[in-house]
C-alpha positions as a Markdown table, in Angstrom:
| # | Residue | x | y | z |
|---|---|---|---|---|
| 1 | Met | -4.5 | 39.4 | -94.7 |
| 2 | Gly | -6.7 | 36.4 | -93.9 |
| 3 | Arg | -5.6 | 36.6 | -90.3 |
| 4 | Asp | -6.7 | 40.3 | -90.1 |
| 5 | Phe | -10.2 | 39.4 | -91.4 |
| 6 | Glu | -10.4 | 36.6 | -88.9 |
| 7 | Leu | -9.5 | 38.9 | -86.0 |
| 8 | Gly | -11.9 | 41.5 | -87.3 |
| 9 | Phe | -14.7 | 38.9 | -87.3 |
| 10 | Gln | -13.8 | 37.8 | -83.8 |
| 11 | Phe | -13.8 | 41.4 | -82.6 |
| 12 | Cys | -17.2 | 42.0 | -84.2 |
| 13 | Gly | -18.6 | 38.8 | -82.6 |
| 14 | Tyr | -17.2 | 40.0 | -79.2 |
| 15 | Ile | -18.9 | 43.4 | -79.6 |
| 16 | Arg | -22.2 | 41.8 | -80.6 |
| 17 | Asp | -22.2 | 39.1 | -77.9 |
| 18 | Glu | -20.6 | 41.1 | -75.0 |
| 19 | Trp | -22.0 | 44.6 | -75.7 |
| 20 | Leu | -24.7 | 44.9 | -78.4 |
| 21 | Trp | -27.1 | 42.2 | -77.3 |
| 22 | Pro | -26.9 | 42.7 | -73.6 |
| 23 | Thr | -27.4 | 46.5 | -74.1 |
| 24 | Leu | -30.4 | 45.9 | -76.3 |
| 25 | Val | -32.0 | 43.4 | -74.0 |
| 26 | Thr | -31.3 | 45.2 | -70.8 |
| 27 | Ser | -32.3 | 48.7 | -72.1 |
| 28 | Ala | -35.3 | 47.4 | -73.9 |
| 29 | Thr | -36.5 | 45.5 | -70.8 |
| 30 | Tyr | -35.8 | 48.5 | -68.6 |
| 31 | Ser | -37.7 | 50.9 | -71.0 |
| 32 | Ala | -40.6 | 48.5 | -71.3 |
| 33 | Leu | -41.0 | 48.2 | -67.5 |
| 34 | Val | -40.8 | 52.0 | -67.1 |
| 35 | Trp | -43.6 | 52.3 | -69.7 |
| 36 | Leu | -45.6 | 49.5 | -67.9 |
| 37 | Thr | -45.1 | 51.2 | -64.6 |
| 38 | Leu | -46.2 | 54.6 | -65.9 |
| 39 | Glu | -49.2 | 53.3 | -68.0 |
| 40 | Ile | -50.5 | 50.5 | -65.8 |
| 41 | Val | -49.1 | 50.4 | -62.3 |
| 42 | Ser | -49.3 | 54.2 | -61.6 |
| 43 | Pro | -53.0 | 54.6 | -62.8 |
| 44 | Leu | -53.9 | 51.5 | -60.8 |
| 45 | Gln | -52.2 | 52.9 | -57.7 |
| 46 | Arg | -54.0 | 56.2 | -58.2 |
| 47 | Gln | -57.3 | 54.4 | -58.1 |
| 48 | Leu | -56.6 | 52.0 | -55.3 |
| 49 | Leu | -54.3 | 54.1 | -53.1 |
| 50 | Ala | -55.2 | 57.7 | -53.8 |
| 51 | Gly | -53.3 | 59.2 | -50.9 |
| 52 | Val | -50.1 | 57.2 | -51.6 |
| 53 | Ala | -50.1 | 58.1 | -55.3 |
| 54 | Asp | -48.9 | 61.7 | -54.5 |
| 55 | Ile | -45.9 | 60.4 | -52.5 |
| 56 | Gly | -44.4 | 57.7 | -54.8 |
| 57 | Leu | -44.9 | 54.4 | -56.5 |
| 58 | Val | -45.4 | 51.3 | -54.3 |
| 59 | Leu | -44.1 | 49.1 | -57.2 |
| 60 | Phe | -41.3 | 50.3 | -59.4 |
| 61 | Leu | -40.5 | 47.3 | -61.6 |
| 62 | Pro | -37.4 | 48.7 | -63.5 |
| 63 | His | -35.4 | 48.7 | -60.3 |
| 64 | Gly | -35.3 | 44.9 | -60.5 |
| 65 | Val | -33.7 | 45.2 | -64.0 |
| 66 | Arg | -30.9 | 47.4 | -62.5 |
| 67 | Ile | -30.1 | 44.7 | -59.9 |
| 68 | Leu | -30.4 | 41.7 | -62.1 |
| 69 | Ser | -28.3 | 43.3 | -64.9 |
| 70 | Ala | -25.6 | 44.2 | -62.3 |
| 71 | Trp | -25.7 | 40.6 | -61.0 |
| 72 | Leu | -25.4 | 39.2 | -64.6 |
| 73 | Tyr | -23.0 | 41.7 | -66.2 |
| 74 | Gly | -21.1 | 43.3 | -63.4 |
| 75 | Trp | -19.6 | 46.7 | -64.2 |
| 76 | Lys | -20.7 | 46.4 | -67.8 |
| 77 | Ser | -24.3 | 46.7 | -66.6 |
| 78 | Met | -23.8 | 50.5 | -66.0 |
| 79 | Leu | -23.2 | 50.9 | -69.8 |
| 80 | His | -25.9 | 48.4 | -70.8 |
| 81 | Leu | -28.5 | 50.4 | -68.9 |
| 82 | Leu | -27.6 | 53.9 | -70.1 |
| 83 | Pro | -29.8 | 53.9 | -73.3 |
| 84 | Gly | -32.7 | 52.5 | -71.3 |
| 85 | Ser | -32.2 | 55.0 | -68.5 |
| 86 | Ala | -32.2 | 57.8 | -71.0 |
| 87 | Phe | -35.3 | 56.6 | -72.7 |
| 88 | Gly | -37.0 | 55.9 | -69.3 |
| 89 | Ala | -36.1 | 59.5 | -68.2 |
| 90 | Tyr | -37.7 | 60.7 | -71.4 |
| 91 | Leu | -40.9 | 58.8 | -70.7 |
| 92 | Val | -41.1 | 60.3 | -67.2 |
| 93 | Phe | -39.9 | 63.9 | -67.8 |
| 94 | Gly | -40.3 | 64.4 | -71.6 |
| 95 | Pro | -37.7 | 66.7 | -73.3 |
| 96 | Ala | -36.7 | 68.1 | -69.9 |
| 97 | Ser | -35.0 | 64.8 | -69.2 |
| 98 | Phe | -31.9 | 65.9 | -71.1 |
| 99 | Ser | -31.5 | 69.2 | -69.3 |
| 100 | Ser | -30.0 | 69.8 | -65.8 |
| 101 | Pro | -30.7 | 68.7 | -63.1 |
| 102 | Val | -32.9 | 65.8 | -64.5 |
| 103 | Ala | -30.1 | 64.6 | -66.8 |
| 104 | Leu | -28.1 | 63.7 | -63.8 |
| 105 | Thr | -30.5 | 61.0 | -62.9 |
| 106 | Ile | -29.7 | 59.1 | -66.2 |
| 107 | Pro | -26.2 | 57.9 | -65.1 |
| 108 | Met | -27.2 | 57.7 | -61.5 |
| 109 | Val | -29.9 | 55.1 | -62.1 |
| 110 | Ser | -27.5 | 53.2 | -64.4 |
| 111 | Ile | -24.9 | 52.8 | -61.7 |
| 112 | Cys | -27.0 | 52.3 | -58.5 |
| 113 | Gly | -27.6 | 48.6 | -59.3 |
| 114 | Tyr | -23.9 | 47.9 | -59.6 |
| 115 | Ile | -23.2 | 49.8 | -56.4 |
| 116 | Gly | -25.9 | 47.7 | -54.6 |
| 117 | Ile | -24.2 | 44.5 | -55.8 |
| 118 | Leu | -20.8 | 45.7 | -54.7 |
| 119 | Thr | -22.1 | 46.7 | -51.3 |
| 120 | Met | -23.8 | 43.4 | -51.0 |
| 121 | Arg | -20.5 | 41.7 | -51.9 |
| 122 | Ser | -18.6 | 43.6 | -49.2 |
| 123 | Thr | -21.1 | 43.0 | -46.5 |
| 124 | Thr | -21.9 | 39.2 | -46.9 |
| 125 | Gln | -20.0 | 36.0 | -46.7 |
| 126 | Ala | -20.7 | 35.4 | -50.4 |
| 127 | Arg | -17.8 | 37.7 | -51.6 |
| 128 | Ala | -16.3 | 35.3 | -54.1 |
| 129 | Lys | -19.6 | 34.2 | -55.5 |
| 130 | Leu | -21.3 | 37.5 | -56.3 |
| 131 | Leu | -19.8 | 38.8 | -59.5 |
| 132 | Asn | -17.7 | 35.8 | -60.7 |
| 133 | Gly | -20.3 | 33.1 | -60.1 |
| 134 | Arg | -24.0 | 33.6 | -60.5 |
| 135 | Asp | -25.3 | 31.7 | -57.5 |
| 136 | Leu | -26.7 | 34.5 | -55.4 |
| 137 | Asn | -29.9 | 33.6 | -53.6 |
| 138 | Trp | -33.0 | 35.7 | -53.8 |
| 139 | Lys | -32.6 | 37.2 | -50.4 |
| 140 | Gln | -29.1 | 38.6 | -51.3 |
| 141 | Ile | -30.5 | 40.0 | -54.6 |
| 142 | Ile | -33.3 | 41.8 | -52.7 |
| 143 | Leu | -30.8 | 43.1 | -50.1 |
| 144 | Ala | -28.6 | 44.3 | -53.0 |
| 145 | Gly | -31.8 | 46.0 | -54.4 |
| 146 | Val | -32.4 | 47.8 | -51.0 |
| 147 | Met | -28.8 | 49.0 | -51.0 |
| 148 | Ala | -29.0 | 50.2 | -54.6 |
| 149 | Ser | -32.3 | 51.9 | -53.8 |
| 150 | Leu | -30.6 | 53.8 | -50.9 |
| 151 | Val | -28.0 | 55.0 | -53.5 |
| 152 | Asn | -30.8 | 55.9 | -55.9 |
| 153 | Ser | -32.8 | 57.7 | -53.2 |
| 154 | Ala | -29.8 | 59.6 | -51.9 |
| 155 | Gly | -29.1 | 60.7 | -55.5 |
| 156 | His | -32.6 | 61.9 | -56.0 |
| 157 | Leu | -32.5 | 63.7 | -52.6 |
| 158 | Leu | -29.4 | 65.5 | -53.6 |
| 159 | Ile | -30.6 | 66.4 | -57.1 |
| 160 | Phe | -34.2 | 67.3 | -56.4 |
| 161 | Gly | -34.3 | 67.8 | -52.6 |
| 162 | Phe | -37.2 | 65.4 | -52.1 |
| 163 | Pro | -38.7 | 65.3 | -48.6 |
| 164 | Ala | -38.3 | 62.2 | -46.4 |
| 165 | Pro | -41.6 | 60.6 | -47.2 |
| 166 | Glu | -40.7 | 60.6 | -50.9 |
| 167 | Val | -37.3 | 59.1 | -50.2 |
| 168 | Phe | -38.9 | 56.3 | -48.2 |
| 169 | Ala | -41.4 | 55.8 | -51.1 |
| 170 | Phe | -38.4 | 55.4 | -53.5 |
| 171 | Leu | -36.9 | 52.8 | -51.2 |
| 172 | Phe | -40.2 | 50.9 | -50.7 |
| 173 | Gly | -41.2 | 51.1 | -54.4 |
| 174 | Asp | -37.7 | 50.0 | -55.6 |
| 175 | Thr | -37.7 | 47.1 | -53.2 |
| 176 | Met | -41.2 | 45.9 | -54.0 |
| 177 | Gly | -40.4 | 46.2 | -57.7 |
| 178 | Thr | -37.4 | 44.0 | -57.3 |
| 179 | Val | -39.4 | 41.4 | -55.3 |
| 180 | Ala | -42.2 | 41.5 | -57.9 |
| 181 | Leu | -39.8 | 41.1 | -60.8 |
| 182 | Leu | -38.0 | 38.1 | -59.1 |
| 183 | Phe | -41.4 | 36.5 | -58.4 |
| 184 | Gly | -42.5 | 37.1 | -62.1 |
| 185 | Leu | -39.2 | 35.5 | -63.3 |
| 186 | Leu | -39.8 | 32.5 | -61.0 |
| 187 | Leu | -43.3 | 32.0 | -62.4 |
| 188 | Val | -42.0 | 32.3 | -66.0 |
| 189 | Ser | -39.2 | 29.8 | -65.2 |
| 190 | Arg | -41.7 | 27.3 | -63.7 |
| 191 | Phe | -44.1 | 27.7 | -66.6 |
| 192 | Trp | -41.2 | 27.2 | -69.1 |
| 193 | Arg | -40.1 | 24.0 | -67.3 |
| 194 | Thr | -43.6 | 22.7 | -67.3 |
| 195 | Ile | -43.9 | 23.2 | -71.0 |
| 196 | Lys | -40.5 | 21.6 | -71.7 |
| 197 | Ser | -41.4 | 18.5 | -69.6 |
| 198 | Arg | -44.5 | 17.8 | -71.7 |
């Protein structure tokens, strides 16, 4: 009986550490960045780049979360992102996000980061390092982001039939969002090291 309890506690710990916390952190970060993009980036873009605002966002920060979570968690990232993708779709589309065809975007945006990492893995010399080790360099992460954005753009093209300028805007906004997120993480990391060294 005691052994059963011990196994039960180990299983609960596994669920908490491998699934619950990564899902909460990944989905919360993704949702927060969707909100930030809608409430701050998009209005700023409308004011500064009025003509571009109608085509697409030049900075879509949540795409970086898709890539980094796929890099950190591998295939599990697809499941970790699902709640955030659903909430992000709700923020963008409202109640229509859970009806066809918009509902198809929820799993699509959850898997595109992992597909980008897998594509990166198959097209570079870093095959053994990408999903097992975490020593990707920033150029490879950005390239994986571009590949994931191609998947995302193709999916949106198939679902909504967007014209070519909007597909290019997806690619540009996703890539710039990944670059901005990586740059932000670099600044936070340097700031954290500076504080710890004092």
